[in-house]
Phi, psi and omega in degrees: 000126174269162180299324179295326179286324176302317180292324181295319172299311180300325188262005178298148173290160180302330180282007171248354186308307182295331175288324171300311181293325180292322176297316180295324174295326176309308188284328175291322175297323175305318188268331191228004183054224178249033178278153172228129177267131180253143179240153177228130186244140174232132177276095191281339175212120187253135178062201173067027183262135183274359182273153181247043180296130191288335189275340197267127175296335182267359181286165178298340181262359183273142175251010185290146186275080182253168168286143178232125184200153180281176188309141182296161178282168181307308182303324181296315180291326175286320175296331174298311178296326178296316184288326180298320181291312183300328186264017174068017173286143174266340182235132178252122185259118174259118197234134170233150177272111182191165167286308173214163185281141178272179187296322180298322178291320180295320177293324175299314180293321182293331178280325183274333186300305185299324176296314180302315183291320178295313184283320191246347180066030181269150170280134182250130172239136177240136174241108191236001182102202180289141180230137167274170178300314174301324175292321180294321177300320181294320183290320173299316184297323179276356173115003177293129184275331191208145174246131173260129174208098189290147170283325173080318178199194182277161177313314191284327178274347190300314180305342178282344181243354179193136180242351184273351168208166190248168173300318182295333180290326178293318173304317179298319172308311179299324176300317182296317180296315176300314178304325179284346175097014179265154172290149182256131171241115183208137173207219183197192191231126174270133175108024184252025182088003180288159170276163175306318182305321182292322178297312184295316180293327172294313178301328181280318176302321176294327176293318182294316175302321183089028184298138178287324187227137179233109167278135179238105178273150171242123191309126167266105191281094186279136181296136181099353171257157182307328183262022181301334183272355184283114180226058185262357191263153171219162189297327184295323177292325180295312179292324173299323177294320173302316183292326175298321182287330176290320173301311183293324189225075186306315189258008179268153177288123177248126185242132168275110199257221186302141177089358183294316184296322180289314194259338176277325178055229181288355184265358182313311183313315182304339178297331179292346174290336173259315183262161185230007182211151174217166169273141176249119176110205190266174180258211184284301174238009179235158186268145174262178173282165186295149189296332181290336178283331174289320175298323183283323181295316183290328180291313188294331179283357188077016178265169178222143174293135181256143178253008184283167179298153185302331180271000177279124182270169183286346173261018179076000000 
């Protein structure tokens, strides 16, 4: 996909939407068949973050009334892993709100990950903030399979949503993770006042980096955050964005992430024509739909939950 083609998709008229999704589905089916990969996320440390990301209810500039706590106890994190397995998730995502993990948080992850993998057979993804190469090496050594660190938007738009760290800081974290030998999970958020060009630029940047998994969020404008008044999305635009990411990253896992219930609404099932993965359960500080609704949606679309590793395609 070229930048010009990406813009054309995002700006295509509604009467071409089904054609766009049909094209995206042909690519999705080639690499993933009709399989859907499930992820389960746990907010292992909530709030208390020194960063000023405008979209985030956990940032230092947020006034949102959310729970605030330091990293959860071992039993709570293990219970999350058990629930992930019960809900047929293949990947357990451990997320903390922080600029970077402190030593206590690193040790907690290092101690828990081997037991989680041994007891529940889960693929583990950690989202711990900015990482240096030594920290990434430690996470690789304890068995973390994948690190999530989202670009969130384009390099040009990034200063509009955060000032306490840079887009380049995020790129350097992804490089450290890759150098340590772990898989990359990186995506973004649609609906933060970006231009169509920013969406396309992000999709192509992720292709050039070669990330294995791309979560695409749709801004849930939480009251008390700087972006609380942003209400620019409609479900058709969200579906076009998913298609753009599929066209740009044909054989990569694309996950419909936060905000799908709110912004896709009754068109949620159509998102699976472009994406091959979803979260099952709640997000960080917002609720998702009940798991039974996700299972029903997947089944009614003629798709099936896969238990294979996220990088395995339907064609092996």
